[in-house]
BAVEX-708669 format. One line per 4 residues: number of its first residue (from 1); their letters; for each residue x, y, z of N, C-alpha, C, O. Coordinates in pm, 1 decimal. Example, Ala and Ser with C-alpha at 12.3 -4.5 7.8 and 13.67 -1.06 7.14 Angstrom:
# residues 2
1 = as = 1319.0/-569.0/780.0/1230.0/-450.0/780.0/1320.0/-330.0/780.0/1423.6/-331.9/846.5 ~ 1285.0/-225.0/708.0/1367.0/-106.0/714.0/1290.0/3.0/787.0/1340.9/113.8/803.9;
***
This chain:
# residues 152
1 = mvtt = -11348.2/17952.5/11259.7/-11232.3/17947.9/11346.7/-11276.0/17908.1/11487.4/-11392.6/17923.1/11523.9 ~ -11185.1/17859.3/11562.5/-11214.1/17814.8/11696.9/-11203.2/17934.7/11790.5/-11093.0/17975.3/11827.4 ~ -11317.6/17991.1/11828.6/-11316.7/18107.7/11917.5/-11434.7/18108.2/12013.0/-11454.1/18205.7/12085.5 ~ -11512.7/18003.8/12015.0/-11633.4/18002.4/12096.6/-11598.1/17983.4/12243.3/-11527.6/17889.2/12279.6;
5 = lgid = -11648.1/18073.8/12327.5/-11631.2/18061.0/12472.3/-11767.7/18069.4/12537.8/-11861.9/18125.0/12481.3 ~ -11777.3/18014.5/12656.3/-11902.0/18022.4/12731.5/-11932.1/18165.8/12773.1/-11848.8/18254.9/12756.3 ~ -12051.5/18187.7/12827.3/-12097.6/18321.0/12867.9/-11999.7/18385.8/12965.2/-11971.2/18505.0/12953.2 ~ -11949.0/18311.5/13059.0/-11860.3/18367.6/13160.7/-11712.3/18363.7/13119.7/-11624.3/18388.9/13202.1;
9 = gdlt = -11685.4/18332.3/12993.4/-11547.6/18329.2/12945.7/-11482.1/18193.5/12960.7/-11370.3/18173.4/12913.2 ~ -11550.0/18099.3/13026.5/-11495.7/17965.3/13043.2/-11541.4/17875.8/12929.3/-11651.4/17892.0/12876.4 ~ -11458.7/17784.5/12893.4/-11490.0/17690.0/12788.0/-11576.8/17579.3/12847.0/-11534.5/17509.0/12938.8 ~ -11696.4/17564.3/12794.9/-11784.8/17458.8/12842.5/-11757.2/17331.7/12763.5/-11690.9/17335.3/12659.8;
13 = aadl = -11808.1/17220.2/12812.7/-11791.2/17092.5/12744.1/-11853.1/17097.4/12605.2/-11796.2/17044.6/12509.6 ~ -11969.5/17160.7/12593.8/-12035.4/17172.6/12462.9/-11951.6/17257.7/12368.2/-11937.7/17225.0/12250.3 ~ -11895.5/17367.6/12420.5/-11809.6/17453.8/12338.6/-11686.4/17377.1/12290.9/-11647.9/17385.2/12174.2 ~ -11626.0/17303.4/12382.2/-11506.9/17226.9/12348.9/-11538.2/17122.6/12242.3/-11462.0/17105.3/12147.2;
17 = leev = -11649.5/17054.0/12258.3/-11688.8/16953.1/12159.9/-11710.5/17016.8/12022.8/-11669.7/16961.2/11920.8 ~ -11774.7/17133.1/12020.9/-11797.2/17204.5/11894.6/-11664.3/17245.4/11831.3/-11646.2/17231.0/11710.4 ~ -11572.4/17295.6/11911.5/-11443.7/17339.8/11859.8/-11360.5/17222.7/11808.5/-11291.6/17234.7/11707.2 ~ -11367.0/17111.0/11877.6/-11297.3/16990.9/11830.8/-11353.8/16948.1/11695.1/-11278.4/16908.2/11606.3;
21 = givl = -11484.0/16956.1/11679.3/-11547.2/16923.2/11551.4/-11500.4/17015.7/11439.9/-11475.5/16971.2/11327.8 ~ -11488.6/17144.9/11471.1/-11441.2/17242.2/11372.4/-11297.4/17211.4/11332.3/-11263.9/17213.3/11213.8 ~ -11213.4/17183.5/11429.8/-11074.1/17149.6/11401.7/-11066.4/17024.8/11314.3/-10990.5/17021.0/11217.5 ~ -11144.1/16923.7/11348.1/-11142.7/16799.9/11269.8/-11192.5/16822.8/11126.8/-11140.7/16762.7/11032.7;
25 = aycg = -11291.9/16908.7/11110.8/-11342.7/16939.2/10976.1/-11235.2/17009.3/10892.4/-11214.1/16973.6/10776.5 ~ -11168.1/17107.7/10949.8/-11060.3/17174.8/10877.0/-10945.6/17077.7/10846.9/-10887.5/17082.7/10738.5 ~ -10913.0/16990.5/10940.9/-10810.0/16889.0/10916.0/-10852.2/16798.3/10800.8/-10770.6/16762.8/10715.7 ~ -10978.3/16761.6/10798.8/-11028.6/16677.0/10691.0/-11014.1/16743.4/10555.0/-10969.5/16680.7/10458.9;
29 = vgll = -11052.2/16871.1/10547.1/-11038.9/16945.2/10421.1/-10891.1/16955.8/10383.1/-10855.2/16932.4/10267.7 ~ -10806.6/16990.4/10478.1/-10663.6/17004.4/10450.5/-10601.7/16874.6/10402.9/-10527.6/16873.0/10304.7 ~ -10631.5/16766.1/10471.7/-10576.5/16636.1/10432.3/-10628.8/16591.5/10296.7/-10554.9/16532.2/10218.0 ~ -10755.2/16619.5/10268.9/-10812.3/16585.8/10138.7/-10740.5/16662.5/10027.4/-10710.3/16605.6/9922.5;
33 = mill = -10713.2/16791.0/10049.8/-10645.2/16870.9/9948.7/-10501.2/16823.8/9928.1/-10451.8/16823.4/9815.3 ~ -10434.4/16784.7/10034.7/-10298.1/16733.1/10023.6/-10299.2/16598.7/9950.1/-10210.8/16571.7/9868.8 ~ -10398.2/16515.4/9978.3/-10412.1/16388.4/9907.3/-10439.3/16412.5/9758.7/-10382.6/16343.3/9674.1 ~ -10524.4/16508.7/9725.7/-10550.0/16541.5/9585.3/-10422.5/16589.3/9516.6/-10399.0/16556.9/9400.1;
37 = gfil = -10340.6/16665.6/9587.3/-10212.2/16709.3/9532.4/-10122.7/16590.3/9501.7/-10057.3/16586.9/9397.4 ~ -10119.3/16493.6/9590.8/-10041.1/16371.5/9569.3/-10091.8/16297.5/9445.8/-10012.5/16252.4/9363.1 ~ -10223.1/16285.0/9433.6/-10282.4/16215.5/9319.4/-10248.8/16287.4/9188.7/-10217.0/16223.0/9088.7 ~ -10255.9/16420.3/9189.4/-10221.2/16496.9/9068.3/-10076.4/16473.1/9026.0/-10049.0/16451.3/8908.0;
41 = vdll = -9984.0/16477.2/9121.5/-9843.1/16453.3/9089.1/-9825.2/16309.5/9041.4/-9748.2/16283.6/8949.0 ~ -9895.4/16217.5/9103.5/-9888.5/16077.8/9061.8/-9935.3/16062.1/8917.3/-9877.2/15984.5/8841.4 ~ -10038.8/16134.5/8879.5/-10089.2/16129.1/8741.9/-9992.3/16194.4/8642.6/-9985.3/16153.9/8526.5 ~ -9918.4/16294.7/8688.4/-9827.4/16368.5/8599.7/-9692.6/16300.4/8579.8/-9619.5/16335.0/8487.0;
45 = tpgr = -9658.9/16205.7/8663.9/-9527.7/16141.1/8656.2/-9543.8/15992.8/8625.7/-9643.9/15931.9/8663.4 ~ -9444.8/15934.5/8557.2/-9452.6/15790.5/8528.1/-9432.4/15707.4/8654.8/-9361.4/15748.6/8746.6 ~ -9493.9/15593.2/8658.4/-9481.9/15505.1/8774.0/-9579.2/15544.4/8883.2/-9647.5/15646.4/8873.9 ~ -9584.5/15462.8/8986.3/-9669.7/15491.7/9101.8/-9583.0/15553.9/9209.8/-9485.1/15494.0/9254.4;
49 = lrdl = -9619.7/15674.6/9251.5/-9537.7/15746.7/9349.0/-9519.3/15668.8/9478.8/-9409.3/15665.7/9534.0 ~ -9623.7/15607.2/9526.8/-9608.6/15535.3/9654.0/-9505.8/15423.9/9642.5/-9430.3/15400.0/9736.8 ~ -9501.3/15354.5/9527.3/-9400.4/15250.3/9507.0/-9261.9/15311.8/9488.5/-9162.9/15262.4/9542.6 ~ -9256.5/15420.0/9411.3/-9127.8/15486.6/9388.8/-9065.4/15532.0/9520.1/-8944.7/15518.6/9539.8;
53 = iwte = -9147.0/15585.3/9609.1/-9094.5/15640.3/9734.7/-9067.7/15530.4/9837.8/-8956.6/15519.9/9889.8 ~ -9167.8/15449.6/9866.9/-9155.2/15357.4/9979.4/-9092.1/15223.1/9943.1/-9033.6/15158.2/10029.9 ~ -9102.0/15180.5/9819.4/-9041.8/15052.9/9781.1/-8905.2/15074.5/9716.5/-8806.2/15012.1/9754.9 ~ -8901.7/15164.6/9617.1/-8777.6/15187.3/9543.8/-8688.2/15293.2/9608.5/-8573.2/15310.4/9568.1;
57 = rnhn = -8740.8/15363.9/9708.6/-8666.0/15466.3/9782.2/-8609.4/15573.6/9688.4/-8493.5/15613.4/9699.5 ~ -8694.1/15618.7/9596.3/-8654.7/15714.7/9494.4/-8646.2/15855.0/9553.2/-8746.1/15911.0/9598.6 ~ -8526.6/15910.4/9551.7/-8499.6/16042.3/9609.5/-8579.6/16152.2/9539.8/-8641.1/16235.5/9606.4 ~ -8579.3/16153.3/9407.3/-8646.1/16258.6/9331.9/-8796.3/16260.0/9357.3/-8855.7/16366.2/9376.1;
61 = aavl = -8856.5/16143.3/9357.9/-9000.9/16134.9/9383.5/-9032.5/16183.2/9525.0/-9133.1/16250.6/9547.0 ~ -8946.1/16148.3/9620.9/-8968.2/16191.4/9759.1/-8958.0/16343.6/9770.9/-9037.6/16405.3/9841.7 ~ -8861.7/16404.2/9702.9/-8848.0/16550.4/9705.2/-8971.3/16614.3/9643.7/-9025.8/16710.3/9698.1 ~ -9015.0/16561.4/9530.7/-9131.5/16616.2/9461.9/-9256.7/16608.1/9548.9/-9332.2/16704.9/9558.3;
65 = vgtg = -9278.7/16494.5/9611.6/-9397.3/16478.3/9695.9/-9384.6/16557.5/9825.6/-9479.7/16623.3/9867.7 ~ -9269.1/16551.7/9888.4/-9250.3/16625.6/10014.4/-9267.1/16775.4/9998.3/-9333.4/16839.9/10079.5 ~ -9207.2/16831.1/9893.8/-9222.8/16974.6/9871.6/-9365.9/17008.2/9829.6/-9416.1/17116.9/9858.2 ~ -9430.1/16914.8/9762.2/-9571.7/16934.2/9727.0/-9659.2/16940.2/9850.9/-9752.1/17020.7/9857.6;
69 = fvaq = -9630.1/16855.6/9949.3/-9705.7/16858.7/10074.5/-9688.1/16993.6/10144.7/-9784.4/17053.1/10192.9 ~ -9563.0/17040.3/10149.3/-9536.3/17171.0/10211.6/-9610.0/17281.2/10135.7/-9674.3/17367.2/10195.9 ~ -9599.8/17277.5/10002.9/-9662.1/17380.6/9920.0/-9813.4/17384.5/9940.7/-9870.2/17491.1/9964.3 ~ -9877.8/17269.8/9931.9/-10023.5/17267.4/9947.7/-10061.8/17300.8/10091.6/-10164.1/17364.7/10115.6;
73 = gliv = -9980.2/17257.8/10186.4/-10007.0/17289.9/10326.1/-10004.8/17439.1/10353.2/-10085.6/17489.0/10431.5 ~ -9913.0/17511.4/10289.3/-9909.0/17657.7/10305.5/-10039.8/17721.6/10262.2/-10090.8/17812.0/10328.4 ~ -10093.4/17674.5/10151.4/-10218.7/17730.7/10100.2/-10333.5/17697.5/10193.8/-10416.3/17783.7/10223.3 ~ -10339.5/17574.8/10240.3/-10447.0/17535.0/10332.5/-10438.5/17616.4/10461.4/-10540.3/17664.1/10511.4;
77 = iaai = -10318.8/17632.4/10514.6/-10301.2/17710.0/10638.1/-10347.7/17854.0/10618.7/-10420.6/17907.8/10702.0 ~ -10305.5/17916.3/10508.8/-10346.5/18054.8/10482.0/-10497.1/18063.5/10463.0/-10560.5/18158.0/10510.0 ~ -10554.6/17965.1/10394.3/-10699.4/17966.3/10370.0/-10776.9/17952.7/10500.8/-10878.6/18019.5/10519.8 ~ -10730.2/17868.1/10589.6/-10796.8/17853.7/10720.0/-10781.1/17983.2/10799.7/-10877.1/18031.0/10860.1;
81 = wasa = -10661.7/18039.3/10799.8/-10635.8/18163.0/10873.9/-10727.3/18275.7/10826.2/-10779.6/18353.0/10906.4 ~ -10745.8/18283.7/10694.0/-10824.8/18392.0/10636.2/-10974.4/18360.8/10632.4/-11054.7/18446.6/10595.7 ~ -11011.9/18239.9/10669.5/-11152.1/18201.8/10656.4/-11239.7/18283.4/10751.1/-11196.5/18328.6/10857.1 ~ -11360.7/18299.5/10709.5/-11456.9/18378.0/10788.0/-11484.0/18309.5/10921.2/-11456.9/18190.6/10938.3;
85 = ddfg = -11537.5/18386.0/11014.3/-11573.7/18327.2/11143.1/-11688.3/18229.0/11128.8/-11710.6/18145.4/11216.2 ~ -11760.5/18239.2/11018.9/-11868.3/18144.9/10990.3/-11805.5/18012.7/10946.4/-11735.0/18007.3/10845.6 ~ -11831.2/17907.0/11021.8/-11767.2/17778.0/10999.3/-11795.4/17723.0/10859.9/-11702.6/17680.7/10790.8 ~ -11920.4/17722.8/10817.6/-11955.7/17669.3/10686.2/-11888.5/17745.9/10573.8/-11834.0/17686.7/10480.6;
89 = egli = -11892.8/17878.7/10583.3/-11828.8/17962.9/10483.0/-11677.3/17941.7/10484.3/-11613.6/17940.2/10379.0 ~ -11621.0/17925.7/10601.8/-11477.1/17902.3/10614.1/-11434.1/17773.3/10546.5/-11329.9/17769.6/10481.1 ~ -11512.8/17667.5/10561.3/-11480.5/17541.3/10494.5/-11488.2/17556.0/10342.9/-11405.9/17501.0/10269.7 ~ -11588.3/17630.8/10296.8/-11604.5/17650.5/10152.0/-11486.8/17730.1/10096.0/-11429.6/17692.0/9993.9;
93 = ttta = -11450.1/17840.1/10161.7/-11339.3/17921.0/10110.2/-11206.3/17846.2/10120.3/-11121.7/17858.8/10031.7 ~ -11187.3/17769.9/10225.4/-11065.2/17690.4/10239.3/-11055.0/17589.4/10126.4/-10948.3/17571.7/10067.8 ~ -11164.5/17524.2/10096.2/-11166.2/17427.3/9986.7/-11140.2/17496.0/9853.0/-11060.7/17447.3/9772.6 ~ -11206.4/17608.4/9828.8/-11190.3/17679.6/9701.0/-11046.8/17727.8/9682.1/-10988.8/17707.7/9575.4;
97 = ysiv = -10988.8/17790.9/9783.9/-10851.4/17839.4/9772.4/-10753.5/17723.5/9754.5/-10655.6/17735.1/9680.9 ~ -10780.0/17613.3/9821.2/-10692.6/17496.7/9809.1/-10698.2/17439.2/9668.2/-10596.0/17396.6/9614.2 ~ -10815.8/17437.8/9609.1/-10828.7/17389.1/9470.8/-10754.2/17482.1/9375.0/-10689.8/17436.0/9280.8 ~ -10763.3/17612.8/9399.2/-10685.9/17707.8/9318.3/-10537.1/17673.2/9328.0/-10466.4/17672.4/9227.2;
101 = glvv = -10491.0/17645.4/9447.2/-10350.1/17607.7/9466.7/-10313.2/17482.4/9390.4/-10205.5/17475.8/9331.2 ~ -10400.5/17382.7/9390.5/-10373.9/17259.3/9317.1/-10365.9/17285.2/9166.9/-10278.2/17232.2/9098.6 ~ -10456.7/17365.7/9116.9/-10458.0/17396.8/8973.8/-10331.2/17473.3/8934.7/-10264.9/17438.7/8836.9 ~ -10298.0/17577.5/9011.7/-10179.5/17657.2/8979.6/-10053.3/17572.3/8990.5/-9964.5/17582.9/8906.0;
105 = stvv = -10044.5/17489.4/9091.7/-9928.1/17402.7/9108.8/-9913.0/17307.8/8990.3/-9801.6/17283.7/8943.7 ~ -10023.0/17254.7/8942.1/-10019.7/17165.0/8826.8/-9975.3/17239.6/8701.8/-9894.0/17188.9/8624.5 ~ -10028.2/17359.6/8681.8/-9989.6/17440.3/8565.1/-9840.9/17475.1/8571.5/-9771.6/17468.1/8470.0 ~ -9791.6/17512.4/8688.8/-9649.0/17543.7/8704.4/-9565.0/17421.6/8669.9/-9465.5/17433.1/8598.3;
109 = fllv = -9603.4/17306.5/8719.5/-9531.2/17182.5/8691.2/-9526.0/17157.3/8540.3/-9420.1/17125.7/8486.0 ~ -9640.5/17171.3/8472.6/-9647.1/17147.3/8328.4/-9565.8/17250.4/8249.7/-9502.2/17215.9/8150.1 ~ -9567.5/17376.5/8293.5/-9489.0/17480.0/8225.8/-9339.2/17454.9/8240.4/-9263.8/17468.9/8144.2 ~ -9296.9/17418.0/8360.0/-9155.4/17387.4/8380.2/-9116.8/17267.9/8293.7/-9009.9/17267.5/8232.6;
113 = dlft = -9202.2/17167.4/8288.0/-9176.1/17050.2/8203.5/-9163.9/17091.8/8057.1/-9078.4/17040.2/7985.2 ~ -9247.2/17183.0/8013.3/-9246.8/17229.2/7874.6/-9116.3/17299.9/7838.5/-9065.8/17284.6/7727.3 ~ -9061.7/17377.4/7932.6/-8942.8/17456.4/7903.7/-8812.4/17391.2/7949.6/-8706.6/17453.9/7944.2 ~ -8819.3/17268.1/7993.8/-8700.3/17195.5/8037.0/-8639.4/17123.7/7916.7/-8712.4/17068.2/7834.7;
117 = psnl = -8506.4/17124.1/7905.4/-8443.5/17063.5/7787.4/-8460.5/16911.3/7777.7/-8437.9/16853.8/7671.2 ~ -8498.8/16847.2/7884.4/-8520.6/16702.6/7879.6/-8664.2/16673.8/7924.4/-8744.8/16765.7/7938.5 ~ -8694.8/16549.8/7945.8/-8827.5/16510.9/7991.2/-8831.7/16520.1/8144.0/-8790.2/16427.4/8213.6 ~ -8881.4/16630.7/8194.7/-8882.2/16656.3/8338.9/-8959.0/16548.6/8413.9/-8914.0/16501.1/8518.2;
121 = rrdl = -9072.6/16510.5/8362.2/-9153.3/16409.7/8431.6/-9073.8/16280.8/8452.3/-9077.8/16221.7/8560.3 ~ -9002.6/16237.8/8350.1/-8921.8/16116.6/8360.4/-8802.6/16139.8/8453.5/-8770.3/16055.2/8536.9 ~ -8737.2/16256.9/8437.8/-8619.3/16286.8/8519.0/-8651.2/16290.1/8668.1/-8569.4/16249.4/8750.6 ~ -8769.6/16338.4/8701.8/-8804.1/16354.4/8843.3/-8839.5/16223.5/8912.3/-8859.3/16221.3/9033.8;
125 = vhde = -8847.6/16116.8/8838.3/-8868.6/15986.8/8902.1/-8756.1/15889.5/8866.4/-8767.3/15769.4/8891.0 ~ -8647.4/15941.9/8808.0/-8531.3/15860.9/8773.7/-8463.6/15814.5/8902.3/-8475.0/15879.3/9006.4 ~ -8393.3/15701.9/8894.1/-8328.5/15643.8/9011.6/-8223.2/15734.2/9074.5/-8213.8/15742.6/9196.9 ~ -8144.9/15801.3/8992.4/-8037.4/15883.5/9046.4/-8089.7/16021.6/9083.2/-8175.5/16076.3/9013.9;
129 = phpg = -8038.0/16078.6/9193.2/-8082.0/16212.8/9232.8/-8062.6/16313.2/9119.1/-7959.7/16314.4/9051.4 ~ -8162.6/16395.3/9100.6/-8159.3/16495.9/8993.8/-8183.8/16632.2/9058.1/-8280.3/16648.0/9132.8 ~ -8098.0/16731.3/9030.4/-8117.1/16863.2/9091.2/-8249.1/16927.6/9052.2/-8298.1/17016.2/9122.3 ~ -8306.8/16883.9/8941.1/-8434.5/16938.6/8898.1/-8545.9/16913.0/8997.5/-8641.2/16990.5/9005.1;
133 = swvv = -8535.1/16804.4/9074.6/-8639.4/16776.5/9173.9/-8644.2/16886.9/9278.9/-8752.2/16925.7/9323.3 ~ -8527.2/16937.8/9318.8/-8522.7/17047.6/9415.8/-8568.3/17179.0/9354.8/-8633.2/17259.8/9421.2 ~ -8534.4/17200.1/9228.7/-8574.4/17323.4/9161.0/-8726.7/17328.9/9149.1/-8788.6/17429.4/9184.2 ~ -8786.1/17221.3/9099.9/-8931.8/17217.2/9084.0/-9000.2/17224.2/9219.9/-9098.9/17295.9/9236.4;
137 = gtlr = -8948.2/17150.1/9316.9/-9007.3/17151.3/9450.3/-9003.9/17289.6/9513.3/-9102.7/17335.2/9570.8 ~ -8889.3/17355.8/9501.9/-8876.7/17490.7/9557.1/-8970.0/17587.9/9485.9/-9033.0/17672.2/9549.8 ~ -8978.9/17576.1/9354.2/-9068.6/17661.9/9278.0/-9212.9/17643.2/9322.5/-9286.9/17740.7/9335.4 ~ -9253.3/17519.8/9345.9/-9390.1/17493.6/9390.5/-9416.5/17556.2/9528.0/-9525.4/17608.2/9552.7;
141 = ivvs = -9317.5/17551.2/9616.6/-9334.3/17612.9/9748.6/-9345.4/17765.0/9735.4/-9429.4/17827.3/9800.4 ~ -9260.6/17824.4/9651.3/-9264.1/17970.1/9632.9/-9397.5/18013.5/9573.7/-9457.8/18110.0/9620.8 ~ -9443.8/17943.0/9470.8/-9572.3/17977.6/9409.5/-9685.3/17964.2/9512.4/-9775.4/18047.9/9517.8 ~ -9679.5/17859.5/9592.7/-9781.7/17841.8/9696.8/-9773.5/17951.0/9801.9/-9876.0/17993.9/9854.7;
145 = giia = -9652.2/17996.7/9833.0/-9636.8/18109.7/9924.2/-9700.1/18235.7/9869.1/-9761.6/18312.5/9943.0 ~ -9685.1/18257.2/9738.7/-9749.0/18373.0/9675.1/-9900.1/18361.5/9685.8/-9967.9/18458.8/9718.7 ~ -9952.4/18244.0/9658.6/-10097.2/18222.1/9668.5/-10142.2/18244.3/9812.9/-10243.8/18309.2/9837.9 ~ -10065.0/18189.6/9908.0/-10100.8/18203.9/10049.3/-10106.1/18350.4/10091.0/-10198.3/18391.3/10161.5;
149 = lail = -10009.3/18429.0/10048.7/-10010.5/18571.3/10083.1/-10125.6/18644.5/10014.5/-10183.7/18736.7/10071.7 ~ -10158.2/18603.9/9892.8/-10272.2/18665.2/9824.4/-10403.0/18634.9/9897.3/-10494.2/18717.6/9899.8 ~ -10411.2/18517.0/9956.1/-10532.0/18479.1/10032.8/-10543.3/18566.1/10157.0/-10651.8/18612.1/10192.6 ~ -10429.7/18588.2/10222.4/-10431.9/18666.5/10345.9/-10452.5/18812.5/10315.0/-10457.2/18894.8/10406.4;
***
């Protein structure tokens, strides 16, 4: 965590540079985990998500990805908050907890797909808005909130 201060309580240039490096490292881990979440959803759904969202302007795909970003972000935030004061250990625990979140989110997605009366994966990238995209997205955020609280 960013807490280093100089001997007299003032932030020195070296301290600031170190803290900026720590912030950038945590941002890197967080962004990597969010990108991995995007890749997992892309693998689980038909079509390419980036094309579905930015070219075809697919509402369902955008809801699925947007809520996935929020969900994974909650876990990363909680993992950083709970990370040890030791920078190296904090990066390791943040990465580990984030991977747990990705795995659980994927399992939840697959379970919902299994118990849905239609093909959820296909429905969530269909052209017309589908209420299932909000249901799955909300469920992913709630599950990630549970994981985040368990981390804290």
